[in-house]
MDTraj code that builds the backbone (N, CA, C; nanometers):
import mdtraj as md
import numpy as np

residues = "MET VAL THR TYR ASN THR LYS SER TYR PHE ILE HIS GLU SER TRP PRO SER ASP GLY PHE VAL ASP ILE ALA GLN LEU ARG ALA GLY SER LEU ASP ASP ALA GLN PHE SER LEU VAL HIS ARG ASN VAL ILE VAL PRO CYS HIS ASP ALA PHE ILE GLU TYR GLU LEU GLU GLY LYS THR GLY ILE LEU LEU SER ARG ARG THR THR PHE PRO LEU ARG GLY PHE TRP TRP THR PHE GLY GLY LYS ARG THR ARG GLY LEU ASP PRO GLU GLU SER LEU ARG ARG ARG ILE ARG THR GLU SER GLY LEU GLU LEU GLU ASN LEU ILE TYR LEU GLY TRP ALA ASP THR ILE MET ASP ALA ASP PRO LEU GLY HIS ASP HIS GLY THR HIS THR THR ASP LEU GLN TYR PHE ALA LYS GLY VAL GLY GLU LEU LYS THR ASP ARG THR HIS SER GLU VAL ARG VAL VAL THR PRO TYR GLU TYR LEU GLY GLY PHE ARG GLY THR LEU HIS PRO ARG LEU THR ASP PHE MET ASP LEU ILE PRO GLY TYR GLN PRO ARG ASP".split()
xyz = np.array([
    [8.4770, 1.5186, -2.1319],
    [8.5663, 1.5600, -2.1924],
    [8.6538, 1.6433, -2.1456],
    [8.7667, 1.6455, -2.1218],
    [8.8480, 1.7394, -2.0935],
    [8.8840, 1.8712, -2.1800],
    [8.8668, 1.9687, -2.2151],
    [8.8836, 2.1016, -2.2708],
    [9.0416, 2.1853, -2.1723],
    [9.1617, 2.1722, -2.2804],
    [9.2500, 2.2401, -2.2365],
    [9.2686, 2.4156, -2.3061],
    [9.3073, 2.4881, -2.2435],
    [9.3398, 2.6199, -2.3004],
    [9.4931, 2.6156, -2.3517],
    [9.5077, 2.6570, -2.4876],
    [9.6387, 2.6010, -2.5605],
    [9.6807, 2.7538, -2.6040],
    [9.5858, 2.8490, -2.5582],
    [9.6379, 3.0249, -2.6134],
    [9.7749, 3.0417, -2.5491],
    [9.8453, 3.1513, -2.6137],
    [9.9388, 3.2366, -2.5001],
    [9.8443, 3.3539, -2.4911],
    [9.8862, 3.4047, -2.4119],
    [9.8313, 3.5546, -2.3216],
    [10.0173, 3.6210, -2.3186],
    [9.9725, 3.7412, -2.3978],
    [10.0546, 3.8579, -2.4240],
    [9.9993, 3.9288, -2.3059],
    [10.0793, 3.9900, -2.2341],
    [9.9943, 4.0972, -2.1712],
    [10.1046, 4.2436, -2.1549],
    [10.0542, 4.3400, -2.1912],
    [10.1114, 4.4388, -2.1898],
    [10.1329, 4.5412, -2.0782],
    [10.2784, 4.6313, -2.0014],
    [10.2301, 4.6615, -1.8913],
    [10.1354, 4.7842, -1.9097],
    [10.1345, 4.8187, -2.0089],
    [9.9816, 4.9822, -1.9870],
    [9.8279, 4.8647, -2.0163],
    [9.8399, 4.7357, -2.0271],
    [9.7287, 4.6465, -2.0444],
    [9.5792, 4.7377, -1.9453],
    [9.4989, 4.7338, -1.9464],
    [9.3747, 4.6960, -2.0519],
    [9.3876, 4.8524, -2.1752],
    [9.4921, 4.9527, -2.1435],
    [9.4763, 5.0656, -2.2631],
    [9.4900, 5.0231, -2.3846],
    [9.6257, 4.9537, -2.4431],
    [9.6242, 4.9110, -2.5583],
    [9.6346, 4.8162, -2.5836],
    [9.6518, 4.6919, -2.4786],
    [9.6464, 4.5284, -2.4923],
    [9.7522, 4.4940, -2.5975],
    [9.8702, 4.6194, -2.6589],
    [9.9446, 4.5267, -2.7775],
    [10.0782, 4.4442, -2.6751],
    [10.1459, 4.3965, -2.7305],
    [10.2931, 4.3420, -2.6812],
    [10.3582, 4.3178, -2.8218],
    [10.4843, 4.4140, -2.8202],
    [10.5548, 4.3824, -2.9492],
    [10.6599, 4.2360, -2.9080],
    [10.6302, 4.1711, -3.0159],
    [10.6319, 4.0351, -2.9536],
    [10.8133, 4.0535, -2.9901],
    [10.8473, 4.0837, -3.1224],
    [11.0135, 4.1480, -3.1370],
    [11.0425, 4.1597, -3.0063],
    [11.0185, 4.2634, -2.9496],
    [11.0845, 4.2618, -2.8057],
    [11.1440, 4.1374, -2.6908],
    [11.0590, 4.0533, -2.7150],
    [11.0668, 3.9077, -2.5955],
    [11.1592, 3.8109, -2.6682],
    [11.1840, 3.8605, -2.8128],
    [11.2751, 3.7325, -2.8207],
    [11.4118, 3.7432, -2.7967],
    [11.5357, 3.7030, -2.8432],
    [11.6247, 3.6741, -2.7280],
    [11.7180, 3.6215, -2.8191],
    [11.8200, 3.6937, -2.8008],
    [11.9742, 3.6484, -2.8679],
    [12.0189, 3.5164, -2.7811],
    [12.1734, 3.4758, -2.8151],
    [12.1702, 3.3579, -2.7508],
    [12.2969, 3.4009, -2.6393],
    [12.2820, 3.3347, -2.5392],
    [12.3606, 3.3131, -2.4169],
    [12.4540, 3.2625, -2.4187],
    [12.6341, 3.3133, -2.3974],
    [12.7080, 3.2717, -2.4054],
    [12.7563, 3.1588, -2.2792],
    [12.8181, 3.0540, -2.2570],
    [12.8193, 2.9364, -2.2291],
    [12.8339, 2.9469, -2.0648],
    [12.8665, 3.0257, -2.0181],
    [12.8560, 3.0309, -1.8960],
    [12.7395, 3.1182, -1.8322],
    [12.6591, 3.1937, -1.8963],
    [12.5558, 3.2299, -1.8956],
    [12.4748, 3.0985, -1.9346],
    [12.4105, 3.0849, -2.0077],
    [12.3239, 2.9303, -2.0150],
    [12.3728, 2.8306, -1.8997],
    [12.4518, 2.8403, -1.8665],
    [12.4954, 2.7399, -1.7579],
    [12.4427, 2.7710, -1.6244],
    [12.4559, 2.9052, -1.5740],
    [12.3634, 2.9746, -1.4970],
    [12.2273, 2.9746, -1.4774],
    [12.2123, 2.9872, -1.6357],
    [12.0046, 3.0021, -1.6197],
    [11.9847, 2.8469, -1.5692],
    [12.0832, 2.7303, -1.6820],
    [12.0261, 2.5912, -1.6844],
    [12.0315, 2.4882, -1.5054],
    [12.1069, 2.6002, -1.4154],
    [12.1177, 2.5098, -1.3335],
    [12.0217, 2.5695, -1.2158],
    [11.9301, 2.6532, -1.2401],
    [11.9013, 2.7589, -1.1811],
    [11.7442, 2.7661, -1.2251],
    [11.7099, 2.7067, -1.3314],
    [11.5616, 2.7294, -1.3607],
    [11.4910, 2.6015, -1.4128],
    [11.4119, 2.5724, -1.4270],
    [11.3178, 2.4568, -1.4810],
    [11.3334, 2.4995, -1.6514],
    [11.3752, 2.4411, -1.7413],
    [11.3628, 2.4742, -1.8864],
    [11.2248, 2.4326, -1.9615],
    [11.1324, 2.5248, -2.0490],
    [11.0222, 2.5024, -2.0572],
    [11.0414, 2.4106, -2.2061],
    [10.9973, 2.3297, -2.2368],
    [11.0431, 2.2492, -2.3471],
    [10.9248, 2.2257, -2.4325],
    [10.9150, 2.1489, -2.5657],
    [10.8018, 2.0677, -2.6006],
    [10.8535, 1.9553, -2.7176],
    [10.7657, 1.8755, -2.6712],
    [10.8072, 1.7394, -2.7789],
    [10.7174, 1.7047, -2.9109],
    [10.7064, 1.6258, -2.9850],
    [10.6457, 1.5888, -3.0735],
    [10.6322, 1.4651, -3.1160],
    [10.5142, 1.3798, -3.0549],
    [10.4911, 1.2493, -3.1451],
    [10.4616, 1.2105, -3.3030],
    [10.5433, 1.2457, -3.3462],
    [10.5173, 1.2493, -3.5349],
    [10.5195, 1.1118, -3.5680],
    [10.3693, 1.0782, -3.6700],
    [10.3605, 0.9771, -3.7016],
    [10.4240, 1.0262, -3.8690],
    [10.4431, 0.8953, -3.9107],
    [10.5680, 0.9475, -4.0441],
    [10.5682, 0.7751, -4.1392],
    [10.5933, 0.8505, -4.1889],
    [10.6200, 0.6954, -4.3090],
    [10.7762, 0.7374, -4.3347],
    [10.8158, 0.5738, -4.3166],
    [10.9918, 0.5702, -4.3464],
    [10.9597, 0.3962, -4.4065],
    [11.0690, 0.4188, -4.4846],
    [11.1048, 0.2753, -4.5744],
    [10.9881, 0.1926, -4.5469],
    [10.9015, 0.2539, -4.5749],
    [10.7657, 0.1824, -4.6055],
    [10.6621, 0.1628, -4.4723],
    [10.6976, 0.1847, -4.3795],
    [10.6253, 0.1406, -4.2340],
    [10.6118, 0.2814, -4.1904],
    [10.4894, 0.2828, -4.1082],
    [10.3780, 0.4277, -4.0626],
    [10.4111, 0.3934, -3.9155],
    [10.4162, 0.4940, -3.8582],
    [10.4353, 0.4788, -3.7273],
    [10.5161, 0.5951, -3.6525],
    [10.5576, 0.6181, -3.5102],
    [10.5475, 0.7165, -3.4801],
    [10.7364, 0.7530, -3.4610],
    [10.8118, 0.8345, -3.4990],
    [10.9074, 0.8858, -3.5804],
    [10.9655, 0.8955, -3.4238],
    [11.1393, 0.8275, -3.4121],
    [11.1773, 0.8329, -3.2738],
    [11.3309, 0.8429, -3.3232],
    [11.4222, 0.8853, -3.2300],
    [11.5602, 0.8867, -3.2697],
    [11.6524, 0.9009, -3.1534],
    [11.7556, 0.8546, -3.1986],
    [11.8540, 0.8576, -3.0416],
    [11.9164, 0.9610, -3.0390],
    [11.8762, 1.0101, -2.9338],
    [11.9698, 1.1653, -2.9025],
    [12.1124, 1.1579, -2.9304],
    [12.1832, 1.2321, -2.9725],
    [12.3312, 1.2531, -2.9517],
    [12.3549, 1.3295, -2.8339],
    [12.3221, 1.4640, -2.7847],
    [12.3383, 1.5250, -2.6701],
    [12.3007, 1.4588, -2.5665],
    [12.3466, 1.5805, -2.4064],
    [12.3008, 1.5316, -2.3153],
    [12.1905, 1.6238, -2.2752],
    [12.1440, 1.5707, -2.2019],
    [12.0996, 1.4638, -2.1272],
    [12.0359, 1.3916, -2.1283],
    [11.9914, 1.3634, -2.2547],
    [11.9366, 1.2182, -2.3175],
    [11.9661, 1.1686, -2.4557],
    [12.1452, 1.1571, -2.4077],
    [12.2559, 1.0711, -2.5198],
    [12.1823, 0.9419, -2.5516],
    [12.1962, 0.8613, -2.6438],
    [12.1823, 0.7027, -2.6497],
    [12.0092, 0.6947, -2.6299],
    [11.9150, 0.8003, -2.5421],
    [11.7761, 0.7364, -2.5440],
    [11.7505, 0.7444, -2.6878],
    [11.5928, 0.6610, -2.6725],
    [11.5402, 0.6650, -2.8154],
    [11.4342, 0.7944, -2.7213],
    [11.3965, 0.8417, -2.8569],
    [11.3502, 0.9859, -2.7706],
    [11.2646, 1.0419, -2.8887],
    [11.1765, 1.1387, -2.8298],
    [11.0697, 1.2019, -2.9758],
    [11.2116, 1.3403, -3.0329],
    [11.1313, 1.3967, -3.1237],
    [11.1928, 1.5157, -3.1569],
    [11.1415, 1.6230, -3.0900],
    [11.2188, 1.7345, -3.0597],
    [11.1552, 1.8606, -2.9911],
    [11.2800, 1.9095, -2.8862],
    [11.2230, 1.9735, -2.7689],
    [11.3267, 2.0719, -2.6847],
    [11.2743, 2.2027, -2.6466],
    [11.3810, 2.2319, -2.6388],
    [11.3634, 2.4284, -2.5896],
    [11.2636, 2.4766, -2.6376],
    [11.1966, 2.5422, -2.5372],
    [11.0911, 2.6422, -2.6446],
    [11.1604, 2.7733, -2.6664],
    [11.1216, 2.8181, -2.7667],
    [11.1472, 2.9933, -2.8360],
    [11.0830, 3.0737, -2.7141],
    [11.1443, 3.1706, -2.7128],
    [11.0818, 3.2960, -2.6634],
    [11.0510, 3.3776, -2.7597],
    [10.8987, 3.4088, -2.7104],
    [10.8266, 3.5504, -2.7583],
    [10.7487, 3.4493, -2.8767],
    [10.7379, 3.3129, -2.8643],
    [10.6543, 3.2218, -2.9916],
    [10.5674, 3.1492, -2.8567],
    [10.4363, 3.1690, -2.9415],
    [10.3171, 3.0530, -2.8879],
    [10.4034, 2.8945, -2.8976],
    [10.3653, 2.8269, -2.8286],
    [10.4295, 2.6195, -2.8133],
    [10.4162, 2.6329, -2.9197],
    [10.2967, 2.6198, -3.0208],
    [10.2743, 2.5220, -3.1333],
    [10.3433, 2.6057, -3.2547],
    [10.3904, 2.7550, -3.2417],
    [10.4948, 2.7963, -3.3483],
    [10.6058, 2.7553, -3.3109],
    [10.7112, 2.7488, -3.1688],
    [10.7996, 2.7016, -3.1718],
    [10.8085, 2.5782, -3.1971],
    [10.7079, 2.4845, -3.1310],
    [10.7312, 2.3295, -3.1932],
    [10.7440, 2.3127, -3.3304],
    [10.6671, 2.3880, -3.4092],
    [10.6589, 2.3662, -3.5752],
    [10.8126, 2.4013, -3.6268],
    [10.8824, 2.5313, -3.5792],
    [11.0046, 2.5545, -3.6022],
    [11.1199, 2.4633, -3.5325],
    [11.1048, 2.4293, -3.4016],
    [11.2393, 2.2946, -3.3637],
    [11.2251, 2.2011, -3.4876],
    [11.1120, 2.1220, -3.4595],
    [11.0909, 2.0098, -3.5642],
    [11.1579, 2.0065, -3.6817],
    [11.1035, 2.1399, -3.7729],
    [11.1624, 2.1552, -3.9120],
    [11.2908, 2.1913, -3.8591],
    [11.3952, 2.2526, -3.7890],
    [11.4954, 2.2483, -3.7680],
    [11.5903, 2.1377, -3.7446],
    [11.5028, 2.0434, -3.6330],
    [11.5616, 1.9070, -3.5904],
    [11.5353, 1.8128, -3.7384],
    [11.4278, 1.7903, -3.8277],
    [11.4139, 1.6825, -3.8836],
    [11.3979, 1.7478, -4.0332],
    [11.3848, 1.8680, -4.0354],
    [11.3194, 1.8523, -4.2050],
    [11.1761, 1.8574, -4.2310],
    [11.0955, 1.8487, -4.1393],
    [10.9810, 1.7782, -4.1798],
    [10.8734, 1.9198, -4.1331],
    [10.7423, 1.9283, -4.1294],
    [10.6537, 2.0281, -4.1216],
    [10.5568, 1.9174, -4.0561],
    [10.4988, 2.0143, -3.9557],
    [10.3850, 1.9358, -3.8767],
    [10.2236, 1.9488, -3.9056],
    [10.1289, 1.8848, -3.9472],
    [9.9823, 1.8932, -3.9846],
    [9.9147, 1.8150, -3.8413],
    [9.8063, 1.8800, -3.8576],
    [9.7280, 1.8026, -3.7353],
    [9.7637, 1.7857, -3.6115],
    [9.8097, 1.8879, -3.5683],
    [9.8695, 1.9089, -3.4251],
    [9.7471, 1.8874, -3.3218],
    [9.8267, 1.8010, -3.2553],
    [9.6979, 1.7609, -3.1088],
    [9.7684, 1.7778, -2.9794],
    [9.7355, 1.8661, -2.8792],
    [9.8070, 1.8269, -2.7596],
    [9.7762, 1.7320, -2.6869],
    [9.8664, 1.6627, -2.6370],
    [9.8786, 1.5572, -2.5299],
    [9.8697, 1.5828, -2.3911],
    [9.8885, 1.6974, -2.3637],
    [9.9241, 1.6807, -2.1819],
    [10.1120, 1.7253, -2.2221],
    [10.1099, 1.7530, -2.0698],
    [10.2521, 1.7722, -1.9856],
    [10.2760, 1.6986, -1.9394],
    [10.4432, 1.7138, -1.9155],
    [10.5311, 1.6215, -1.8029],
    [10.6607, 1.7321, -1.7915],
    [10.6556, 1.7069, -1.5918],
    [10.7621, 1.7326, -1.5428],
    [10.8707, 1.6299, -1.5615],
    [11.0105, 1.6776, -1.6193],
    [11.0972, 1.5981, -1.6259],
    [11.2199, 1.6396, -1.5746],
    [11.2386, 1.5500, -1.4864],
    [11.3815, 1.5631, -1.3993],
    [11.4680, 1.4750, -1.3941],
    [11.5987, 1.5261, -1.4435],
    [11.7197, 1.4143, -1.5208],
    [11.8364, 1.4291, -1.3709],
    [11.9098, 1.3476, -1.3380],
    [12.0412, 1.3840, -1.3171],
    [12.1430, 1.4060, -1.3601],
    [12.1615, 1.3748, -1.4991],
    [12.2370, 1.4556, -1.6080],
    [12.2307, 1.5322, -1.6563],
    [12.3314, 1.6358, -1.6685],
    [12.3218, 1.7810, -1.7080],
    [12.4253, 1.8029, -1.8522],
    [12.3802, 1.8790, -1.9413],
    [12.4841, 1.8825, -2.0930],
    [12.5949, 1.9945, -2.0357],
    [12.6061, 2.0563, -1.8745],
    [12.6769, 2.1522, -1.8585],
    [12.7807, 2.1681, -1.8095],
    [12.7850, 2.0110, -1.7154],
    [12.8853, 1.9716, -1.6082],
    [12.8811, 2.0986, -1.4473],
    [12.7326, 2.1329, -1.4480],
    [12.7604, 2.2030, -1.3119],
    [12.6988, 2.1065, -1.2334],
    [12.6755, 1.9848, -1.2304],
    [12.6276, 1.8912, -1.1687],
    [12.4902, 1.8766, -1.0773],
    [12.4078, 2.0122, -1.1450],
    [12.2451, 1.9957, -1.1046],
    [12.1794, 1.9499, -1.1240],
    [12.1601, 1.8089, -1.2573],
    [12.1070, 1.7727, -1.3273],
    [12.0454, 1.9042, -1.4146],
    [11.9209, 1.8662, -1.4287],
    [11.7988, 1.8739, -1.5705],
    [11.6868, 1.8945, -1.5258],
    [11.5943, 1.9989, -1.5080],
    [11.4480, 2.0149, -1.5010],
    [11.3829, 2.1157, -1.5726],
    [11.3076, 1.9563, -1.6583],
    [11.1948, 2.0625, -1.8032],
    [11.0670, 2.0167, -1.7288],
    [10.9799, 2.0811, -1.7962],
    [10.8822, 2.0758, -1.8073],
    [10.7899, 2.0905, -1.9449],
    [10.7370, 1.9854, -2.0087],
    [10.7626, 1.9465, -2.1432],
    [10.6140, 1.9142, -2.2289],
    [10.5824, 2.0709, -2.2914],
    [10.4268, 2.0374, -2.3503],
    [10.4551, 1.8872, -2.4451],
    [10.3358, 1.8154, -2.4684],
    [10.3380, 1.6976, -2.5711],
    [10.2555, 1.6872, -2.6075],
    [10.2893, 1.7205, -2.8077],
    [10.2118, 1.7120, -2.8611],
    [10.1890, 1.5660, -2.9140],
    [10.1236, 1.5371, -3.1017],
    [10.0992, 1.4188, -3.1468],
    [10.0575, 1.5005, -3.2710],
    [10.1480, 1.4730, -3.3997],
    [10.1035, 1.5022, -3.5373],
    [10.1475, 1.4162, -3.6359],
    [10.1258, 1.4459, -3.7371],
    [10.1615, 1.4072, -3.8833],
    [10.2501, 1.4534, -3.9315],
    [10.3706, 1.4024, -3.9840],
    [10.5125, 1.4590, -4.0065],
    [10.4907, 1.4475, -4.1652],
    [10.5486, 1.5963, -4.2389],
    [10.5024, 1.5934, -4.3921],
    [10.6495, 1.6117, -4.4575],
    [10.7287, 1.5519, -4.5393],
    [10.8229, 1.6074, -4.5914],
    [10.9466, 1.5249, -4.5608],
    [11.0591, 1.5723, -4.6389],
    [11.1814, 1.4333, -4.6407],
    [11.2055, 1.5015, -4.5014],
    [11.2688, 1.3379, -4.4591],
    [11.3255, 1.3602, -4.3288],
    [11.4406, 1.3662, -4.3288],
    [11.5534, 1.5062, -4.2620],
    [11.7082, 1.5577, -4.2581],
    [11.6979, 1.5744, -4.1078],
    [11.7881, 1.4884, -4.0723],
    [11.7952, 1.5108, -3.9008],
    [11.9605, 1.6086, -3.8812],
    [11.9018, 1.6494, -3.8078],
    [12.0286, 1.7888, -3.7515],
    [12.1312, 1.6989, -3.6643],
    [12.2248, 1.7213, -3.6292],
    [12.3292, 1.7035, -3.5234],
    [12.2643, 1.6037, -3.4001],
    [12.1620, 1.6504, -3.3480],
    [12.1267, 1.5936, -3.2126],
    [12.0622, 1.5102, -3.2317],
    [12.0878, 1.4311, -3.3504],
    [11.9734, 1.2869, -3.3271],
    [12.0948, 1.1900, -3.4529],
    [12.0733, 1.0820, -3.3867],
    [12.1364, 0.9943, -3.4941],
    [12.0846, 0.8974, -3.5496],
    [12.0822, 0.7744, -3.5374],
    [11.9790, 0.6522, -3.5891],
    [11.8194, 0.7446, -3.5620],
    [11.7559, 0.7196, -3.6824],
    [11.5973, 0.7086, -3.6441],
    [11.5058, 0.6073, -3.7217],
    [11.3762, 0.5698, -3.6541],
    [11.3033, 0.4844, -3.6897],
    [11.1754, 0.5349, -3.6965],
    [11.0722, 0.4448, -3.7001],
    [10.9255, 0.4272, -3.6771],
    [10.9173, 0.2869, -3.5907],
    [10.8310, 0.3471, -3.5257],
    [10.7526, 0.2317, -3.4343],
    [10.6121, 0.2192, -3.4973],
    [10.5678, 0.0821, -3.5110],
    [10.4766, 0.0666, -3.5429],
    [10.3754, 0.0237, -3.4363],
    [10.2315, 0.0463, -3.4416],
    [10.1591, -0.0077, -3.2872],
    [10.2006, -0.1716, -3.2991],
    [10.1934, -0.1890, -3.3997],
    [10.2576, -0.3692, -3.3607],
    [10.3594, -0.4019, -3.3181],
    [10.4796, -0.3348, -3.3371],
    [10.6023, -0.3271, -3.2448],
    [10.6182, -0.3083, -3.1637],
    [10.5512, -0.1705, -3.0764],
    [10.5360, -0.1111, -2.9546],
    [10.4575, -0.1858, -2.8746],
    [10.3417, -0.2513, -2.9134],
    [10.2716, -0.3284, -2.8511],
    [10.3173, -0.4852, -2.8422],
    [10.4309, -0.5100, -2.9361],
    [10.4815, -0.5930, -2.9386],
    [10.6124, -0.6408, -2.8462],
    [10.7018, -0.5678, -2.7805],
    [10.7690, -0.5584, -2.6795],
    [10.8493, -0.4503, -2.6733],
    [10.8315, -0.3541, -2.7907],
    [10.9670, -0.2106, -2.8137],
    [10.8869, -0.0972, -2.6901],
    [10.8023, -0.1211, -2.6517],
    [10.6975, -0.0046, -2.5543],
    [10.8379, -0.0449, -2.4270],
    [10.8200, -0.1943, -2.4037],
    [10.9238, -0.2129, -2.2534],
    [11.0536, -0.1713, -2.2867],
    [11.1494, -0.1164, -2.4096],
    [11.2527, -0.1002, -2.4140],
    [11.2564, 0.0746, -2.4083],
    [11.1622, 0.1513, -2.3884],
    [11.1545, 0.3099, -2.3753],
    [11.1092, 0.3528, -2.2513],
    [11.1997, 0.4852, -2.1923],
    [11.1451, 0.5781, -2.1034],
    [11.0015, 0.6117, -2.0791],
    [10.9560, 0.5548, -1.9208],
    [10.8359, 0.5668, -1.9001],
    [10.7394, 0.7082, -1.9597],
    [10.8254, 0.8123, -1.9531],
    [10.8020, 0.9462, -1.9741],
    [10.7445, 0.9257, -2.1426],
    [10.8076, 0.8564, -2.2241],
    [10.7425, 0.8274, -2.3430],
    [10.6600, 0.7831, -2.3201],
    [10.6516, 0.6246, -2.2874],
    [10.4852, 0.5588, -2.3152],
    [10.3961, 0.6042, -2.2536],
    [10.4129, 0.6863, -2.1339],
    [10.3264, 0.7275, -2.0743],
    [10.2051, 0.8313, -2.1589],
    [10.2851, 0.9016, -2.2715],
    [10.2015, 1.0148, -2.3788],
    [10.1906, 0.8930, -2.4932],
    [10.2639, 0.7827, -2.5310],
    [10.2484, 0.7238, -2.6575],
    [10.1196, 0.6438, -2.6407],
    [10.0883, 0.5719, -2.4977],
    [10.0044, 0.4867, -2.4759],
    [9.8756, 0.5928, -2.5241],
    [9.8413, 0.7504, -2.5456],
    [9.7581, 0.7720, -2.5551],
    [9.7065, 0.7828, -2.7078],
    [9.8226, 0.7637, -2.7701],
    [9.7971, 0.7735, -2.9275],
    [9.7355, 0.6335, -2.9962],
    [9.5780, 0.7111, -3.0873],
    [9.5073, 0.5663, -3.1079],
    [9.6097, 0.4794, -3.1885],
    [9.5538, 0.3404, -3.1528],
    [9.6236, 0.2188, -3.1694],
    [9.7481, 0.1886, -3.1367],
    [9.7879, 0.2531, -3.0112],
    [9.9523, 0.2200, -2.9245],
    [9.8506, 0.2056, -2.8011],
    [9.7653, 0.2028, -2.7400],
    [9.6786, 0.1653, -2.5803],
    [9.7406, 0.0100, -2.5818],
    [9.7905, 0.0428, -2.4659],
    [9.8266, -0.1151, -2.4867],
    [9.7054, -0.2300, -2.4162],
    [9.7036, -0.3625, -2.3870],
    [9.5478, -0.4137, -2.4291],
    [9.5719, -0.4665, -2.2520],
    [9.4604, -0.4685, -2.2190],
    [9.5104, -0.5233, -2.0891],
    [9.4622, -0.7034, -2.0783],
])
top = md.Topology()
chain = top.add_chain()
for i, resn in enumerate(residues, 1):
    res = top.add_residue(resn, chain, resSeq=i)
    for name in ("N", "CA", "C"):
        top.add_atom(name, md.element.get_by_symbol(name[0]), res)
traj = md.Trajectory(xyz[None], top)
């Protein structure tokens, strides 16, 4: 059995004397387009995504959507995205999912992480996009209300996934979806 350390460690410069960090100081405002483009071009972007089990139109399965924004425009993908500075990964993911889908997450399970390197970038700097993505599985609860970064949505049942839909998805998705009970390919 593999055990993952999923804690966030906040280290204050005066540690070990007081050990407290003012989390509010870690939160940052928005960057203007030029600043964000420069950062995006030069750093690995920390992200997180959720494979959300959800019931939609009488079917229960993994919720996917077609992304409307680069670098994943047109791909079937999970909900998630950039982490929020100053929040632990799970709290950040819950906020992101609430914003993108209106859903709350229950029974969050860490699946692993992936490095994703894409030739497309949303800012036109011609250096692509490089992300490190924490992957989670959870049950989605509430009314689905997607934001502008998602168009068509669907749930994929294990039967549909194993019956051929798996072959239409990017390997980055299938590598993690294959870990979810009921979605493992049969040899």
